[in-house]
N, C-alpha and C positions, 0 to 999 in steps of 0.2 A: 504494500500500500504506500502511496506517496504520502510523505509527511510534510509537504510544503504547506505553510500557513496553518499548521495544526497545533492546537493547544490542548494538552492533556492536563486535566485537573483532578484533584482529590479534595472536593469541597465537603461541606457538611450541612445538614439541615437539622433543625431543632424540633424534635418530637418528644412529647411527654417529659419535657425538661432535661433531655440529654441528647447529645449530638449523635447523629447517624451519618457516617461518612458516605459520600456518593462518589464513585469513580466515574468520570465522564470524559468525553473528548469533544472538542469543537474545531471545526475546519471551515475556513472561508468566511466571507462577510456578505451581508445582504439580508434578504427575507429569511426569517428563521424557520428551519425545518427540524422537527423533533423526531428522532429515530428510536423506536422502542422494540426490543427483542422479545422472544418468547420464553417459555419455561425452560430452565436448565441451559440457557444460552448466555450470550454476553454482548457487549457493544461491538465485538469483532464481527457480528453478523453483517455489519454495514461497511466493512472494509472496502468493498468494491463500489458502493454507492457514494460514500462521502467525498472522494476526490472529484467525481462528476458534478456533484452539487456545488462544491467549492469553485470549480472551473466555470460553472454557469451562473455565478453571481448569487449563490445562496449561502447562508450560514447554517451548516449542518451540526446538530448536536446529538450525541448518542451517549447513553448511560448504561452502566450495569445496574439492573434492578435490585431492589431489596432482596438480600439473600444470595445474590449472584456475583460472579466475578470477584472484584476487589471492593465491592460496596458493603454496606453494613449487614452483618450476619448475627442476629441475636442467638444466644445459646438455647433459649427456651423455645421449643418447637410450637408451643401454643400461640406464639406471636406471629406465626406465618399464616396470614389470611389475605384474601384479595384486598380487603379494606386497608390493611397495613401497607401492602405494596402500593396501592393507589395513593395513600397519604404521603408516602415517601417520594413517589413519582411526582405528585402535584407540588409538594414543597420544593423539590429540586427545580421544577419549572419556574416557580415563583422566584427562586434565587437567581435565575438568569436575567430577571428584571427587563423582560421584553415589553416594548411599548406598542407593538403592532401585532395583529392576529398571526398565529402560527399555523404552519402546515404540519399535521401529525401523520407520521408513517409508522404503522404498527403491524408486527407479525404475530400471529397466534395470540398468546396472552397479551402481548403488546397491542394487538388490535382491540382486544377487550378493554384495555386501559385507555386507549385512544378514544373509543366510543364513549366510555364513561366520562372522560374529561370533556368531550364535546357536549354531552348531556348536561353536565354541571356548569360548564363555563362556555356556552355557545359564542359569546362575544369575543372570546380569546382565540377561537379556531377559525381559520380561513378555509381550510380544505382538509380532506382525509385521504390517505392511501392505505387501504386495508389488504393485508397479505395473509391468506388462509386464517381469517380472524376467528378467535375463540370467544363466543358470546353466550353460549348456553352449554351446560354440562352434558346435555343429551347429544351433543356432537361427538362425544367420546364413544368408543366401542363399549358394549355391555360389560366386558371383562374389566376394562379400566374404570368404568363408573362404579363397579362393585368394589374395586381396590381402593378407590378414593372416597367411598361412602363413609368410612370411619377414619377418625384422626389417627395419623401415624405417630406413635410415641417412641417405640423402640425401633430406631433406624440404624442399628449397629451394622447390619449386613450391607446397607447402602454406603455407610461411612467407610467400610473396609474394602469396598469394591475397588480394585486397582485400575489404573489407566488402561492397561492392556485388555481388560475385560470390557470396559466401556468402548474401547476402540473396536473390538471384535463385533460388538453389537451394532455400532455405527456402520462398519464395513458390510455386515450381512444385510442390514436393512437398506443400504444404498446400492446394493448390487443390482445391475440391470438385467432382468430376466426376459425383457421384451425382445423377441427375435426381430432382427431387421435393423438394429442400431449397433454401431461399432463400439460405443462406450462400454467398458467393463463395469464402471460405476457411474451413477448419475451425479455423484458429488466428487469434485476434484480432491486430490490427495491432501492439499493443505487445508481444505474445509473439513475433511474427515478428522484430521489431526486436531484442529481447533475445536470441533464439536465434542470430541472425546475429552479434551482438556477442560472444556467448560463444564462438562458433567462432573469432573473430579473437583473443580474449584467451587461449585455451588454447594450451599448447605443442604443437607438431606431434608431439612425442614420445609423446603420449597414444595415438596410433594403433598403438603397439606393445603396448598393454595387452591387447586382446582375445585375441591369440595365446597369452597366458600364463594365461588364465582356467582355473582347475581345473574339471573336470567334477564338479559337485556332485550329479548325479542319484542316484548310489547312496547318498549320505549323507542325502538328504532325509527318509527315513522316521525318522531319529533326532531330527528337530526336533519337539518336543512342544508348543511354545507356540501359543496361539490365533492364527490367521492369517486375515487378510482378503486376498483376491486380486481385483485389478481389472485389466482389460486393454482396450485398444482393438482392436476387431475388424479394423480396416483397417491394422494395423501392417505397414509395408513394410521395417522394419529387422530384426525378429525374427519367426520363423514363428508365426503366430497359434495354430496347433494345439499349440504347445509350452506354452501357458498352461493349458488344461484338463489337460494331462499332469501338470504340477507340482501341480495341484489334487488329482489322484488319488494322488500320491506323498507329499504332506504329510499326516500323520495327523490334524491338528486344524484343518482348514479350517472356520471358523465361517460364512463367507459368501464368495461369489464373484459378481462382476458384470462383464458385458460391456458396453462402451460402443460401440454399432454404428457411429456416425458417426466416431468418433475413430480415430487411428492410433497412433503410438508414444508420444505424450504425452497421455494422457487427462486427467491432472491439470491440464494447461494448455489443452487443447481445450475442455472444458466444466467449469470448476471449480464452477459452480453445481449441477451434477449429481454431480460427483465428491466434493466435500467432505462432503455429507450422509451418504454411505456411510461415510466415515472416522469422522465424529463419532458416528454411531449405533453403529458397532463399538466405539469407545473407551468410550462410555457404558455399553455392555452388558458390558464386561469384569468 
């Protein structure tokens, strides 16, 4: 990733009378674009998009969410809720002291956070880019919904899982079984490395977050901002049919794109195809 005009910060927000560090990166100057990753990921999700934003006259901001990367990780797993993540995310945005409406780009859980922010602060949001957005627990497969139904307290097994096991899981799930394409994996080597590394850096408490996700379905028609919707058709984490559904519920979908080869992370699967969709949307706002 280019590091030209890039500023990496480790700031803090104040919640419940104590500091909660936020690891974030800022690149470029201009209209603010907030980039938010999904569960068990990090700000490195946006390593390919940030330079393009900067080169096109935008100020790109990406953060490690609560419990992820190098941001605040409380020891008490009871603290890991969607509302805690949202409060941490919202306070960090406040700390940026932006005076003009922002463009929110969110993947999966980050999409849910972006939608929630637009609902609570519509005057602060200029537009939305949603990538495989997570907005309803019923998007998860039944086995995952069952796993997330109860709060995880004993996470010793997750805490002791080594990088090589996470890497094996990432490699297996990204292997391209579709006949007729030359790629061995739909995710590049450096992305698979970073994905497994992000799993090991995240607190195991984050797996309590999905069970507390509010169902945003009934609130979606209230979101009036221009929206770009992009999803990977081969998503094995969230039901792919849920993405056209949100496209019908949001009243101002400007464009929607399906990436047929990609799964849950189309922004990392083929950034050379994903990024132009985003940049065209931003240019036409």
